[in-house]
N, C-alpha and C positions, 0 to 999 in steps of 0.2 A: 505496498500501499504506502500513495504517494502525500505529502502532504501540496497542496498547489497553492495559488492567489488567481484567479481568474477572471472575478465579480468584486464590484465595487459596490458602496452603499452610499450616498449622499444625501444626508437630510437639509435642503431650503427650510430657510427662521429666516422673518422679518420679529422687532419688536415695534410690536399697538403697545399704547399703557401703560408702560414697564411689565409687561407681560408677554413669552415666547411666543410665538403662532411658526405651522408646521403647516408649509404644503406638503398635502397628500393628493396622490393621483389616484385612481381608478381606473387599475386595467382592465382593457375591451372585452367583450367576452368572446370570441374570436383568439387570444392570449393567451398563454401558456399562466395557467394558475387566473381563471377571468374573474372577472368582478369583485377584485381582488385591491384594498385601500393599502398604496406603498408610495414609499418617498421615490427617490429617482433612486435607481440600480442598474448597470450595466455591467460587461463582458471589456475584458481588458485584451484589446490588440494586440499582438508578440508586437515587442519594440517597445513599447509603451508602459507608462510609468504611469501607478493608480493614479496620481493625483490630473493626471492628465489625462484619462477616462474619463474621471469625474467633471471638468470642463466641459470635455465633448455631449459627454453621456445630456448633463443639463443642458445644454443648448439644444441636444437634436430632440429631448422630449418636453420642454417647456418656453423655449424660445427664449431665454432668459438670460442676462447676465451678469458675470457673479462681481460681487466688489470685493470680499475679502472672505478666503479660502482656508480653514482650519482643517488640521489632522484632529483625531475626537480618540486619546487617548485607549481604543477599543478594538479588538477585533472579535468575526464575529465567525464563527466556523456550520459547516453541517455536513454531512457523510454523501458523497456519491456515489448508488450503487452502481452506474452506468460505465464508470472506468475506476471503479473502487478506488476515490481519492477523499481526504478529508479538502475541502477547498473550505481557504482560511479567506475572509472578509474586512480587509479592512476600512474602516466608519470616516467620515467627514463631515463637514457640514460646510455651509455658504448661507453669506447673506448676501444676497442682490442691490442692482443698482435700481431697478426699476423694475414693481413685481405685478404693472398697468401689464404690462405686453404679454401674456403669459398665452404659447396660441401650442397646446400639445399635439404630440406626436399622433399617429393611429395606433401605438402602444399601448393610449390611454385614450377615458371617454370621459374622463369629469377630471372638476379636481375643485378642494374647500382646502384653507387656511383652518385650523382649529388649533387651540390649546392644548396642551397635556392631557389633564383628564379624557378629551373624546381619540388623543393618536390613542393611546391605551386602551380603549373601547375599537379604535379599528384597523389596528395596526394588526395584522395576524399570527405573528412570529415574536415571542419571547423576551429573545434577545436584540428586537429588532424598540423593542417596550423599553427595554434598558436603557440603548445609548439612544435615545429621542430623553430618557430621565435624563440622562450624565449632561445630554446638549442643553437642557433647562434648567438645571442644578448651575453647569456654568456660565450663563448667561443672566442666570438670576441670581450672581456673587453668592449662590451657596456653593461653591468648590472658593473658601476666599487664598487657599494655597495652591492651588492647581491653574496651569498657565496650557491654553491648550498652544499649540505649535501649530505659528499663520506660515502658510506657503505661499513667498516671498516671488516679487519679479516671473510669475506662468498667467497672471491674467490679461 
């Protein structure tokens, strides 16, 4: 069995009235995992850095421009029975320049901005809910000693 990193998880947030709001996307009915709510996810192309995948996938799936991009100090994982691998997924969070210009790709059919309580109800997988909680706590200053790594000179 191999350990691979072929996917990314990218949360898009905005701060509104001192609350963190997450952009959740509903997968189209004809996609794998139809009708589930999720953050931006995507496959890392060979030769691409994970953060480059985040930038590309956010643009492709939402048409949004990233303002700031951070590495969340967490990775998610799952077992892939097809090729007998453990897949490690780096987690990122992006703030965006203008959240009015959302244009979904065919991969998604709806979007909504929601606070953490609703994120916990809508996301399917517990590890994604954990990522959202860490992000929310960081941006509401509950982790005073923790600093997310900001990705510079990439946007």
